[in-house]
C-alpha positions as CSV (number, residue, x, y, z in Angstrom):
1,M,64.3,64.5,168.5
2,K,65.2,67.4,166.9
3,P,62.3,70.1,167.2
4,T,63.6,73.5,167.7
5,C,61.3,73.8,170.8
6,Y,64.2,71.7,172.4
7,D,66.3,74.8,172.8
8,D,63.4,76.3,175.1
9,Y,63.1,72.6,176.5
10,A,66.6,72.4,177.6
11,K,66.0,75.2,180.4
12,V,63.6,73.3,182.2
13,F,64.5,69.7,181.1
14,D,66.3,68.8,184.5
15,L,63.0,70.6,186.4
16,Y,60.6,68.6,184.9
17,S,62.5,65.3,185.3
18,N,62.5,65.3,189.0
19,V,63.1,61.8,190.1
20,E,60.9,62.3,192.9
21,L,58.2,62.8,191.0
22,F,59.4,60.1,188.5
23,P,61.5,58.0,190.2
24,Q,61.3,55.1,187.1
25,N,64.2,57.5,185.6
26,L,66.5,57.0,188.5
27,R,65.6,53.1,188.3
28,F,66.8,52.6,184.7
29,V,70.2,54.2,186.0
30,E,70.4,51.8,188.6
31,V,69.6,49.0,186.3
32,A,72.5,50.2,183.6
33,A,75.1,51.0,186.4
34,G,75.1,47.0,187.3
35,L,75.3,46.3,183.7
36,I,78.9,47.4,183.7
37,G,82.2,46.9,185.4
38,P,85.6,48.9,185.4
39,G,86.8,50.3,182.1
40,D,83.6,49.4,180.3
41,R,83.1,51.4,177.4
42,V,79.6,52.9,177.6
43,T,77.5,55.3,175.1
44,D,74.7,57.2,176.2
45,V,72.7,57.9,173.2
46,G,70.6,61.0,173.1
47,G,71.7,61.9,177.2
48,G,70.1,65.6,177.0
49,T,71.2,67.7,179.5
50,G,73.3,64.7,181.0
51,M,71.5,65.0,184.3
52,F,71.0,60.9,184.8
53,T,74.4,60.5,182.9
54,S,75.8,62.3,185.8
55,E,73.5,60.3,188.0
56,L,75.0,57.2,186.2
57,L,79.0,58.4,186.9
58,E,78.2,58.7,190.7
59,R,77.7,54.9,190.8
60,V,80.2,53.9,187.8
61,P,82.5,56.4,187.5
62,W,85.4,54.5,186.0
63,I,83.5,53.4,182.9
64,D,85.0,55.0,179.4
65,L,81.9,56.9,178.2
66,T,80.9,58.7,175.0
67,F,78.0,60.9,175.3
68,V,75.8,61.6,172.2
69,E,73.4,64.6,172.1
70,P,72.3,66.2,168.6
71,S,70.8,69.2,170.3
72,P,73.0,72.2,170.9
73,A,71.3,73.6,173.8
74,M,71.3,70.1,175.4
75,M,74.6,69.5,174.6
76,E,75.9,73.4,176.3
77,I,74.2,72.4,179.6
78,A,75.5,68.8,179.1
79,A,79.3,70.0,178.7
80,S,79.3,72.0,181.8
81,R,77.8,69.3,183.6
82,L,80.3,66.5,182.7
83,P,83.8,68.2,182.2
84,L,85.2,65.2,183.0
85,V,83.7,63.2,179.9
86,A,86.2,63.8,177.2
87,N,84.1,61.8,174.0
88,L,81.4,64.6,174.0
89,V,79.7,64.0,170.6
90,H,77.5,66.8,169.3
91,A,75.6,64.6,166.9
92,P,72.7,62.3,165.9
93,L,74.0,58.5,166.1
94,D,74.1,57.4,162.8
95,Q,75.8,54.6,161.1
96,R,78.9,56.6,160.3
97,L,79.1,57.6,163.9
98,L,78.6,54.0,164.6
99,A,81.2,52.7,162.7
100,D,84.0,55.1,164.4
101,L,83.1,53.6,167.9
102,P,85.4,51.2,169.3
103,P,83.4,48.1,170.4
104,Q,80.9,49.0,173.5
105,R,79.9,47.0,176.7
106,L,76.7,49.2,177.0
107,F,74.5,51.3,174.8
108,L,71.9,53.5,176.6
109,F,68.7,54.7,175.1
110,Q,66.7,56.9,177.7
111,R,63.8,57.9,176.3
112,S,65.6,58.5,173.1
113,L,65.3,55.3,170.5
114,Y,61.3,56.7,169.3
115,S,63.2,59.6,167.9
116,F,65.5,57.5,165.1
117,H,63.0,56.9,162.3
118,G,59.4,57.1,161.7
119,E,59.1,53.5,160.6
120,L,59.9,50.2,162.0
121,A,61.5,48.7,159.1
122,Q,64.6,51.6,159.2
123,Y,65.7,50.2,163.0
124,H,66.8,46.9,161.8
125,A,69.7,48.8,159.8
126,L,70.2,50.4,163.6
127,A,70.2,47.8,165.2
128,R,72.7,45.4,162.7
129,G,74.6,48.4,163.3
130,L,74.7,48.4,167.1
131,A,75.3,44.5,167.3
132,A,78.3,45.5,165.1
133,R,79.9,48.1,168.0
134,T,78.7,45.7,170.7
135,V,81.0,43.3,172.2
136,D,79.8,39.9,173.0
137,G,77.5,39.6,176.1
138,G,77.2,43.4,175.7
139,H,74.0,45.3,176.0
140,L,71.1,47.9,174.8
141,A,69.6,49.6,177.8
142,I,66.2,51.0,176.7
143,Y,63.8,53.0,178.6
144,E,61.0,53.5,176.2
145,M,58.5,56.4,176.1
146,P,55.0,56.3,177.0
147,G,52.4,58.2,175.1
148,P,50.9,60.1,173.6
149,Y,51.0,62.2,176.5
150,D,47.6,63.7,177.8
151,L,48.3,67.3,178.6
152,E,45.6,68.0,180.7
153,L,46.6,65.1,182.9
154,A,50.3,66.2,182.6
155,W,49.5,69.5,184.1
156,E,47.4,68.4,186.7
157,Y,50.3,66.2,187.8
158,Y,52.6,68.9,187.9
159,S,50.1,71.3,189.8
160,L,49.6,68.7,192.6
161,H,53.3,68.1,193.2
162,R,54.4,71.7,192.4
163,E,56.2,71.8,195.7
164,V,58.1,68.8,195.1
165,L,59.3,70.5,192.1
166,G,60.3,73.2,194.6
167,I,58.8,76.4,192.6
168,T,56.4,78.9,192.7
169,E,52.8,78.8,191.6
170,E,53.9,81.2,189.1
171,A,56.9,79.9,188.1
172,L,55.3,76.8,187.1
173,I,52.6,79.0,185.1
174,E,55.7,80.7,183.6
175,T,57.9,77.3,182.6
176,W,54.8,75.0,181.8
177,P,54.1,76.2,178.0
178,V,57.8,75.4,177.4
179,M,56.9,72.0,178.8
180,E,54.0,72.1,176.8
181,A,55.0,72.7,173.7
182,A,57.7,69.8,174.0
183,F,54.7,67.4,174.7
184,R,52.9,68.8,171.7
185,E,55.3,68.4,169.5
186,F,55.8,64.5,171.0
187,N,52.2,63.8,169.9
188,A,52.5,65.5,166.9
189,G,55.4,63.5,165.9
190,I,53.8,60.1,166.7
191,A,50.4,61.1,164.9
192,E,52.2,62.1,161.9
193,G,54.5,59.2,162.1
194,R,58.0,60.9,162.1
195,Y,58.1,58.5,165.7
196,T,58.0,55.2,166.7
197,L,57.1,53.5,170.2
198,F,58.3,50.4,171.3
199,D,56.9,48.1,173.4
200,R,58.2,44.4,174.2
201,A,57.0,42.7,170.7
202,S,58.4,45.3,168.6
203,L,61.6,45.5,170.3
204,D,62.2,42.0,169.7
205,A,61.2,42.2,166.2
206,V,63.9,44.9,165.9
207,F,66.7,43.4,168.1
208,C,66.6,39.9,167.9
209,P,67.2,39.4,164.3
210,A,70.3,41.3,165.1
211,G,71.6,38.8,167.6
212,F,70.3,40.3,170.8
213,T,67.9,39.1,173.4
214,C,65.9,40.6,175.9
215,T,67.4,39.6,179.3
216,H,65.5,42.1,181.7
217,E,61.8,43.6,181.2
218,E,60.8,45.9,183.8
219,G,57.9,48.5,183.2
220,T,59.1,50.3,180.2
221,T,62.6,49.3,180.5
222,F,64.4,46.7,178.7
223,V,68.1,45.1,178.2
224,Y,68.9,43.3,175.1
225,T,72.0,41.5,175.6
226,K,74.0,40.5,172.6
227,G,74.8,36.6,171.9
């Protein structure tokens, strides 16, 4: 996702991703951690501010991590949060970057897969590229987006749980327009065909022909295993 609103969104990303409000975010990290062992190579694709990457590293600190994030504002925060991660890549994951990666045990797509292409057919080339850089028995862990967002419902939810966020009503009112702009951009991207939302059937259609099989499904979390 490359909207200009993400320069501002980066500043509130951690706040509105509160794991007490959205425990499924952390559950995805736990599923991913269970797929890897010491020294395994892992690429986190579109890792944002590194908030959930740091949670992963708390559980599996001995992995060889590549962190990929195209947003300058997000990467600036992630770089300060992940000082021990040597391989920070400020670029989108494309075929050139894939070709430069050594074989990986795990690729992570935590609510980022939707933003690569606006048409499902274009994802088949991505799937083949991922297969070429995934070891036999390796995995793709995908946490898929919901949506489009109901903005009124989202505002009500955050307002109701403001104390969980740990902010005042004034701070919520001040920061909400930034979050709302990100939601609106996402909704517009879906409506305009710039982004692609996936379900199990469309994920199968993309990744199974490339040699992956769905080995785990839990809500909007999916694991595809090569071979």
